[in-house]
Residue frames as qw, qx, qy, qz and C-alpha x, y, z in Angstrom:
[[0.145, 0.014, 0.988, 0.057, -4.19, 3.94, 12.15],
 [0.426, -0.181, -0.443, -0.768, -7.44, 3.43, 10.26],
 [0.696, -0.265, 0.261, -0.614, -10.59, 2.20, 12.17],
 [0.991, 0.024, 0.096, -0.091, -9.98, -1.30, 10.79],
 [0.283, -0.733, 0.563, 0.256, -6.25, -1.98, 11.25],
 [0.609, -0.010, 0.749, 0.260, -6.40, -5.01, 8.94],
 [0.534, 0.725, 0.434, 0.009, -7.71, -2.89, 6.13],
 [0.271, 0.940, -0.201, -0.041, -4.63, -0.94, 5.27],
 [0.882, 0.212, -0.167, 0.386, -1.21, -1.86, 4.22],
 [0.594, -0.416, -0.134, 0.675, 2.03, -0.31, 5.47],
 [0.096, 0.918, 0.029, -0.384, 2.83, 3.35, 5.09],
 [0.788, 0.372, 0.241, 0.428, 4.68, 4.16, 1.84],
 [0.024, 0.999, -0.026, -0.031, 5.95, 7.71, 2.60],
 [0.436, -0.680, 0.529, 0.260, 9.54, 6.39, 3.04],
 [0.776, 0.192, 0.554, 0.232, 9.38, 4.52, -0.22],
 [0.260, -0.175, 0.483, 0.818, 9.72, 5.56, -3.79],
 [0.466, 0.520, 0.102, -0.708, 7.62, 7.31, -6.41],
 [0.516, 0.069, 0.810, 0.271, 6.56, 4.73, -8.98],
 [0.391, 0.714, 0.561, 0.149, 4.35, 6.99, -11.05],
 [0.448, 0.121, 0.111, 0.879, 6.63, 10.03, -11.20],
 [0.139, -0.828, -0.393, -0.375, 4.08, 12.42, -9.65],
 [0.126, 0.614, -0.363, 0.689, 6.56, 13.61, -7.00],
 [0.639, -0.448, 0.343, -0.523, 4.94, 11.69, -4.08],
 [0.021, 0.277, -0.958, 0.067, 6.25, 8.39, -2.72],
 [0.762, -0.008, -0.019, -0.647, 3.62, 5.70, -3.32],
 [0.941, 0.094, -0.321, -0.058, 5.44, 2.34, -3.17],
 [0.309, -0.707, 0.608, -0.187, 7.67, 0.53, -0.82],
 [0.731, 0.237, -0.637, -0.060, 9.60, -2.74, -1.01],
 [0.579, -0.513, 0.504, -0.384, 9.77, -5.29, 1.80],
 [0.358, 0.250, -0.898, -0.046, 11.32, -8.81, 2.13],
 [0.776, -0.246, 0.277, -0.510, 9.08, -11.56, 3.51],
 [0.846, -0.132, 0.501, 0.127, 11.25, -14.68, 3.78],
 [0.489, -0.046, 0.598, 0.633, 12.30, -15.42, 0.24],
 [0.276, 0.742, 0.562, 0.240, 9.47, -13.34, -1.24],
 [0.197, -0.044, 0.014, 0.979, 9.79, -9.70, -2.24],
 [0.081, 0.738, 0.644, -0.185, 6.68, -7.58, -1.48],
 [0.162, 0.180, 0.192, 0.951, 5.87, -4.41, -3.44],
 [0.011, -0.655, -0.637, 0.406, 3.33, -2.38, -1.47],
 [0.142, 0.250, 0.342, 0.895, 1.57, 0.39, -3.53],
 [0.098, 0.472, 0.504, -0.717, -0.70, 3.15, -2.43],
 [0.134, 0.415, 0.699, 0.567, -3.61, 3.55, -4.92],
 [0.196, -0.807, -0.556, -0.015, -5.74, 5.73, -2.68],
 [0.281, 0.606, -0.096, 0.738, -3.20, 8.56, -2.26],
 [0.572, -0.769, -0.071, -0.276, -3.56, 8.35, 1.57],
 [0.022, -0.721, 0.647, -0.248, -0.02, 7.21, 2.30],
 [0.622, -0.213, 0.717, -0.231, -1.08, 3.63, 3.08],
 [0.053, 0.190, -0.881, -0.430, -0.63, 0.64, 0.73],
 [0.721, 0.153, 0.184, -0.650, -3.81, -0.60, -0.88],
 [0.942, 0.289, -0.128, -0.109, -2.31, -3.42, -2.97],
 [0.438, -0.621, 0.634, 0.143, 0.66, -5.73, -2.47],
 [0.796, 0.464, -0.364, -0.140, 2.44, -7.58, -5.28],
 [0.729, -0.472, 0.495, 0.025, 4.20, -10.76, -3.99],
 [0.579, 0.627, -0.506, -0.125, 7.19, -11.72, -6.13],
 [0.889, -0.352, 0.289, -0.052, 8.25, -15.29, -5.38],
 [0.278, -0.602, 0.661, 0.351, 11.67, -16.87, -6.10],
 [0.536, 0.183, 0.799, 0.204, 10.06, -19.39, -8.52],
 [0.097, 0.070, 0.509, 0.853, 8.85, -16.53, -10.70],
 [0.156, -0.623, -0.734, -0.219, 5.26, -16.58, -9.67],
 [0.009, -0.208, 0.112, -0.972, 3.43, -13.48, -8.70],
 [0.211, -0.569, -0.791, 0.075, 0.51, -12.91, -6.36],
 [0.096, -0.487, -0.027, -0.867, -1.62, -9.86, -5.61],
 [0.323, -0.451, -0.737, 0.387, -2.84, -9.31, -2.06],
 [0.125, -0.578, -0.221, -0.776, -5.46, -6.76, -1.17],
 [0.106, -0.023, -0.701, 0.705, -5.70, -5.59, 2.45],
 [0.414, 0.301, 0.400, -0.760, -9.21, -4.36, 1.79],
 [0.571, 0.403, 0.713, 0.058, -11.86, -5.82, -0.48],
 [0.386, 0.819, 0.288, 0.311, -12.04, -2.50, -2.30],
 [0.417, 0.211, -0.171, 0.867, -9.63, 0.45, -2.44],
 [0.109, -0.510, -0.535, 0.665, -10.67, 3.16, -0.02],
 [0.217, 0.814, 0.486, 0.232, -13.26, 5.62, -1.16],
 [0.262, 0.559, -0.061, 0.784, -12.46, 9.28, -1.55],
 [0.517, -0.734, -0.035, -0.438, -14.39, 9.96, 1.73],
 [0.900, -0.382, -0.069, 0.197, -12.31, 7.33, 3.59],
 [0.662, 0.279, -0.042, 0.694, -9.09, 8.88, 2.18],
 [0.001, -0.684, 0.022, -0.729, -10.11, 12.35, 3.28],
 [0.719, -0.650, -0.061, -0.238, -11.14, 11.17, 6.70],
 [0.888, -0.164, -0.080, 0.422, -7.71, 9.47, 7.19],
 [0.462, 0.412, -0.042, 0.785, -5.89, 12.56, 6.07],
 [0.283, -0.740, -0.019, -0.610, -7.98, 14.78, 8.38],
 [0.828, -0.561, -0.009, -0.027, -7.26, 12.43, 11.35],
 [0.050, -0.823, 0.565, 0.021, -3.52, 12.65, 10.41],
 [0.721, -0.191, 0.665, 0.041, -3.16, 8.92, 9.55]]
């Protein structure tokens, strides 16, 4: 778990590979009637962005952190095993 638990989305390792690089980077989740697509942009195994697809066709983007994690933050998470 990162130092700020509210600053990382769910793990994506059990998800699918959306960019065909051989590494799972996205996971789908239901939230009531909404479908959430969590995507790892920082390559640390934790979602950095969430796309919320609503039944009425509207879409929202949710960002657990104000900015994606820096390279240093990603490396520190990997070294800590998170």
